[in-house]
C-alpha positions, 0 to 999 in steps of 0.5 A: 151698704156695698162697703158693709157687704164687701167687708163681710166677704173679706172677713168670711174669706179668711175662714174658707177652706178647700172642699174635701172630695173635689175629685168626686164632683163629676160623680155627684153631678151624675147622680151617684150616691155616697154614704160617709164618703164611700160610693153606695152601690145599687142594691139588686132587686 
């Protein structure tokens, strides 16, 4: 079973790619919303 999981991970690793927008990760963690990759400004009430 362990060998099968290892082979599956090796196969999946060939298709992995770097995530786009990693420079926005801190903002996402802070809770800032993005729409289509653009910061969504809070609307005035």
